[in-house]
C-alpha positions in Angstrom: -16.5 5.0 38.3 -16.6 2.4 41.0 -14.1 -0.4 40.2 -16.8 -3.0 40.9 -18.7 -1.6 38.0 -15.9 -2.2 35.5 -17.3 -4.5 32.9 -16.9 -5.5 29.3 -20.0 -3.3 28.5 -18.7 -0.3 30.3 -15.2 -0.6 28.6 -16.8 -1.1 25.2 -18.9 2.1 25.8 -15.8 3.9 26.8 -13.9 2.8 23.6 -16.8 3.9 21.4 -16.9 7.3 23.0 -13.2 7.9 22.6 -12.1 8.8 19.0 -8.5 8.0 19.7 -9.2 4.5 21.0 -11.9 3.1 18.8 -9.6 0.4 17.6 -8.0 -0.4 20.9 -7.9 -4.1 21.8 -8.3 -5.0 25.4 -7.4 -8.4 26.8 -9.5 -10.4 29.3 -6.7 -9.7 31.8 -7.2 -5.9 31.3 -10.9 -6.2 32.0 -10.5 -8.4 35.1 -7.9 -6.2 36.7 -9.6 -4.6 39.7 -7.0 -1.9 40.1 -7.6 -0.1 36.8 -10.4 2.2 35.7 -11.7 2.5 32.1 -9.8 5.8 31.7 -6.6 4.2 32.9 -6.9 1.2 30.6 -7.6 3.5 27.6 -4.6 5.7 28.5 -2.3 2.7 28.8 -3.4 1.2 25.5 -3.0 4.6 23.8 0.6 4.9 25.0 1.4 1.4 23.8 -0.2 2.3 20.4 1.9 5.5 20.1 5.0 3.6 20.9 4.2 0.9 18.3 3.6 3.6 15.7 7.0 5.1 16.4 8.6 1.6 16.2 7.0 1.0 12.8 8.3 4.4 11.5 11.8 3.6 12.8 11.8 0.2 11.1 10.7 2.0 7.9 13.6 4.4 8.2 15.9 1.5 8.8 14.9 -0.2 5.6 15.6 3.0 3.7 19.0 3.4 5.4 20.0 -0.2 4.6 19.0 0.4 0.9 21.1 3.6 0.9 24.1 1.6 2.1 23.8 -1.4 -0.1 23.1 0.7 -3.2 26.0 3.2 -2.5 28.4 3.1 -5.4 31.4 2.7 -3.1 29.9 -0.3 -1.4 28.8 -1.8 -4.7 32.3 -1.4 -6.1 33.9 -3.5 -3.3 34.5 -7.1 -4.3 34.7 -8.7 -0.9 33.0 -12.0 -0.1 33.0 -11.5 3.6 31.4 -8.0 3.3 28.8 -9.3 0.8 27.9 -12.2 3.2 27.6 -9.8 6.1 25.4 -7.4 4.1 23.2 -10.3 2.9 22.8 -11.5 6.5 21.9 -8.0 7.7 19.3 -7.7 4.9 17.7 -11.0 5.9 17.5 -10.0 9.6 16.1 -6.6 8.6 13.4 -8.2 6.4 12.4 -10.5 9.2 12.2 -7.6 11.6 10.2 -5.6 9.1 7.7 -8.5 8.6 7.2 -8.9 12.4 6.9 -5.2 13.0 4.3 -4.6 10.3 2.4 -7.7 11.3 1.5 -5.9 14.6 -0.6 -3.6 12.5 -2.9 -6.4 11.4 -6.0 -7.4 13.3 -8.8 -9.9 12.4 -11.8 -8.3 10.7 -14.1 -10.3 13.1 -14.5 -7.1 15.3 -16.0 -5.3 12.3 -18.3 -8.2 11.5 -19.6 -8.4 15.1 -20.5 -4.7 15.0 -22.2 -5.2 11.7 -24.2 -8.1 13.1 -25.5 -6.0 15.9 -26.5 -3.2 13.5 -28.3 -5.6 11.2 -30.3 -6.9 14.2 -31.3 -3.3 15.2 -32.2 -2.4 11.6 -34.5 -5.4 11.1 -36.2 -4.7 14.4 -36.8 -1.1 13.3 -38.1 -2.1 9.8 -39.9 -5.2 10.8 -38.1 -7.2 8.1 -36.8 -10.7 8.6 -33.1 -10.7 7.6 -30.5 -13.4 8.2 -26.9 -12.3 8.1 -24.4 -14.9 6.9 -20.7 -14.2 7.7 -17.5 -15.9 6.6 -13.8 -15.2 6.7 -13.9 -13.5 10.1 -10.2 -14.5 10.7 -9.0 -12.5 7.7 -6.6 -9.9 8.9 -6.6 -6.2 7.9 -4.5 -3.2 8.6 -6.1 -1.7 11.7 -5.7 1.8 10.3 -8.3 0.8 7.7 -10.9 -0.6 10.2 -12.8 2.7 10.7 -12.6 3.5 6.9 -14.4 0.4 5.8 -17.0 0.2 8.6 -19.2 3.0 7.4 -19.3 2.0 3.7 -20.3 -1.5 4.8 -23.1 -0.2 7.1 -24.3 2.1 4.2 -24.5 -0.9 1.8 -26.3 -3.0 4.4 -28.8 -0.3 5.2 -29.6 0.1 1.5 -30.0 -3.7 1.1 -32.4 -3.9 4.0 -34.4 -0.8 3.2 -34.6 -0.9 -0.6 -33.3 -4.2 -2.1 -35.8 -6.7 -0.8 -39.2 -7.6 -2.3 -42.3 -8.2 -0.3 -42.7 -11.7 1.3 -45.4 -12.7 -1.2 -43.3 -11.6 -4.2 -40.2 -13.5 -2.9 -42.3 -16.7 -2.5 -43.7 -16.3 -6.0 -40.1 -15.9 -7.3 -39.1 -19.2 -5.6 -37.2 -17.5 -2.7 -37.5 -18.0 1.0 -39.6 -15.5 3.0 -36.5 -14.7 5.1 -34.2 -12.2 3.4 -30.5 -13.2 3.2 -27.4 -11.0 3.4 -23.9 -12.5 2.9 -20.9 -10.7 4.4 -17.5 -12.3 3.7 -13.8 -11.5 3.6 -10.9 -13.2 2.0 -7.3 -12.4 1.3 -6.0 -12.1 -2.2 -2.4 -11.7 -3.3 -1.9 -8.1 -2.0 -5.4 -7.1 -0.8 -8.4 -8.1 1.3 -11.7 -8.5 -0.5 -14.8 -7.7 1.5 -18.0 -8.8 -0.3 -21.5 -7.8 0.6 -24.2 -9.8 -1.2 -28.0 -10.0 -0.9 -30.7 -12.1 -2.5 -33.1 -9.2 -3.2 -34.5 -8.0 -6.5 -31.2 -6.5 -7.5 -30.5 -3.1 -9.1 -32.3 -1.9 -12.2 -29.4 -2.3 -14.6 -31.3 -0.7 -17.5 -31.7 2.6 -15.6 -28.1 2.5 -14.5 -26.8 2.0 -18.1 -29.1 4.8 -19.4 -27.8 7.2 -16.8 -24.2 6.1 -17.5 -24.6 6.7 -21.2 -26.1 10.1 -20.6 -22.9 11.0 -18.7 -20.6 9.5 -21.3 -19.1 7.0 -18.8 -19.6 3.6 -20.6 -20.5 2.3 -24.0 -21.4 -1.3 -23.0 -25.0 -2.2 -23.9 -25.1 -5.6 -22.1 -27.9 -5.8 -19.5 -28.1 -8.5 -16.8 -31.3 -9.9 -15.4 -32.8 -8.3 -12.3 -34.1 -10.5 -9.4 -30.5 -11.8 -9.0 -29.6 -9.8 -5.9 -26.8 -7.3 -5.6 -23.1 -7.8 -4.9 -20.5 -5.1 -3.7 -16.8 -5.8 -3.4 -14.5 -3.6 -1.3 -10.8 -4.0 -2.1 -8.5 -3.0 0.8 -4.6 -3.1 0.7 -3.3 -5.7 3.1 -0.8 -3.4 4.6 0.0 0.3 4.1 3.6 0.2 5.3 5.8 -1.7 3.0 5.9 -3.8 -0.2 8.1 -5.7 -2.5 8.5 -3.4 -5.5 10.2 -3.3 -8.9 11.8 0.1 -9.8 11.9 1.4 -13.3 13.4 4.6 -14.9 11.7 6.8 -17.4 13.9 9.7 -18.4 15.2 11.2 -15.2 12.2 10.0 -13.2 11.8 6.8 -11.2 8.6 4.7 -10.6 7.9 1.6 -8.5 5.2 -1.0 -9.1 4.3 -3.9 -6.8 6.2 -6.9 -8.0 3.1 -9.1 -7.8 1.3 -6.9 -10.3 4.1 -7.4 -12.9 3.5 -10.0 -15.6 6.8 -9.6 -17.6 9.2 -7.3 -19.3 9.3 -7.0 -23.1 12.0 -5.5 -25.2 10.8 -3.4 -28.1 13.9 -3.8 -30.2 12.5 -6.5 -32.5 8.9 -5.9 -32.0 6.6 -3.4 -33.9 3.6 -1.8 -32.2 0.3 -1.8 -34.0 -1.4 1.5 -34.2 -5.2 1.3 -33.6 -6.0 4.9 -32.9 -4.2 8.2 -32.8 -3.1 7.7 -29.2 -3.6 3.9 -28.9 -1.2 1.2 -29.9 -1.2 -2.5 -29.1 1.6 -5.1 -29.0 1.3 -8.7 -30.1 2.7 -10.7 -27.3 2.5 -14.4 -28.1 -0.9 -14.0 -29.8 -2.3 -11.7 -27.1 -2.8 -8.0 -28.1 -1.8 -5.9 -25.2 -2.6 -2.1 -25.1 0.5 0.1 -24.7 0.8 3.5 -23.1 3.5 5.9 -22.2 3.7 7.3 -18.7 2.2 10.7 -19.7 -1.0 9.0 -20.8 -1.2 7.2 -17.4 -0.4 10.2 -15.1 -1.8 13.2 -17.0 0.9 15.4 -15.6 1.0 19.1 -16.7 4.7 18.7 -17.5 5.4 15.7 -19.7 8.1 13.2 -18.9 10.7 12.8 -21.7 11.9 9.3 -22.6 15.5 8.8 -23.7 14.5 5.8 -25.9 18.0 4.3 -25.9 16.7 0.8 -25.2 12.9 0.9 -25.3 11.1 -1.6 -23.0 7.6 -2.2 -21.7 6.5 -3.5 -18.4 3.3 -5.6 -18.7 1.0 -5.2 -15.7 -1.7 -7.8 -14.8 -4.8 -7.0 -12.9 -7.9 -9.3 -12.6 -6.6 -11.3 -15.7 -6.3 -8.1 -17.8 -3.0 -6.9 -19.3 -1.6 -3.5 -20.0 1.8 -2.3 -21.0 3.8 0.9 -20.0 6.9 2.0 -21.9 10.0 2.5 -19.8 13.6 3.2 -20.4 15.3 1.0 -17.8 14.6 -1.7 -15.3 16.5 -0.8 -12.1 15.6 -3.9 -10.1 13.5 -5.2 -7.1 13.7 -4.0 -3.6 11.6 -3.7 -0.4 10.3 -0.2 -0.2 8.5 1.8 2.5 5.3 3.4 1.3 4.9 7.0 2.2 1.5 8.8 1.6 1.1 11.6 -1.0 0.3 15.0 0.5 -0.9 18.3 -0.7 -1.7 18.7 -4.4 -0.2 15.3 -5.1 -3.0 13.6 -3.2 -5.2 14.1 -6.3 -2.6 12.5 -8.6 -4.0 9.8 -10.9 -2.4 6.4 -11.3 -0.2 6.7 -8.1 -0.9 5.9 -4.5 2.2 6.9 -2.7 6.0 7.4 -3.0 9.1 5.9 -1.6 12.8 6.9 -1.2 15.1 4.6 -3.1 18.6 3.4 -2.0 20.3 6.1 -4.2 18.3 8.8 -2.5 15.9 9.5 -5.4 12.2 9.8 -5.0 10.1 7.2 -6.8 6.3 7.4 -7.3 4.4 4.2 -6.6 2.2 3.2 -9.5 -1.3 2.0 -8.7 -2.3 -0.8 -11.0 -5.9 -0.8 -9.9 -6.5 2.9 -10.7 -4.5 2.7 -14.0 -6.7 -0.2 -15.3 -9.9 1.5 -14.1 -9.0 4.7 -15.9 -8.2 3.0 -19.2 -11.5 0.9 -19.0 -13.5 4.2 -18.5 -11.7 5.5 -21.5 -13.0 2.6 -23.5 -9.7 0.6 -23.6 -10.4 -3.1 -23.1 
């Protein structure tokens, strides 16, 4: 390519045609540099990206190593104020380094929204439908490894909205709506996830048909039916970062589990409390006037081999998700620590109720419990 032809358009086309560089971010200085071709720019950015990934992996290993040191029985047995002060300072520096390193994975979702805007423009030209796309929250940051994963689902939802969700112009006017169809695309950050919402002002889904189909498949038992003509809303929930989290570690028998600290409501001792049996496999606990469903870990995970409790000092951890509560029996609360999230591989990828694992300071493996899927599973089973 002639260097004079190097432009934003040609670079963008090169990025889209290169699977390894779809999420590459080029600065204005890169584009204006007359001594670089598109291929050279892509190669340089790819190298930087690979080095950054290596750095993040090393920081993660450093976090595990620091935990191994501070949790070592010999170190914990030493009563030395100077040593403890040095370890505390090292921990603070490491946490700061960890935050900075993992923040480099985060990019604004505005790039996704701009692509979506172009696609909506093309779709309405093809279908001759007047659609106005409203966007908000473009500055919300998301882990760049998730960008490609959320792009196609959003496009699919938008295509369905434009092709099937909207009434004719005459019907819209008779329903008190504007002739122009509206689609609202927004993003906002919650405590530990990014919420991407796609909403339209079309005729909405036929909820009666959906409920009938769900009942036929034994999925739900709720008979409530909302009105149509209210539009449709989809919410995508994306973890803010896939690398690290503040977790609380618990022990059940000889197994360890970690839950995000922000998803924990409280710990409750069962010494002086009595569970209320509602069903054969369903108990609840009265916690200050609120009846909380209680489960053991085997009900949550559905493992082939059950995990045995030692029941020396029975406790429950109360999880909270979207203002709903759920309790899980545990044997011991180990404590809180920053953990590096590692993905499940092989047969464990299909495990229910967990979304990864981590290596604890004592060298043990701990499965990371996924509050969202745990609550979803219990709701599908009819537990409210």
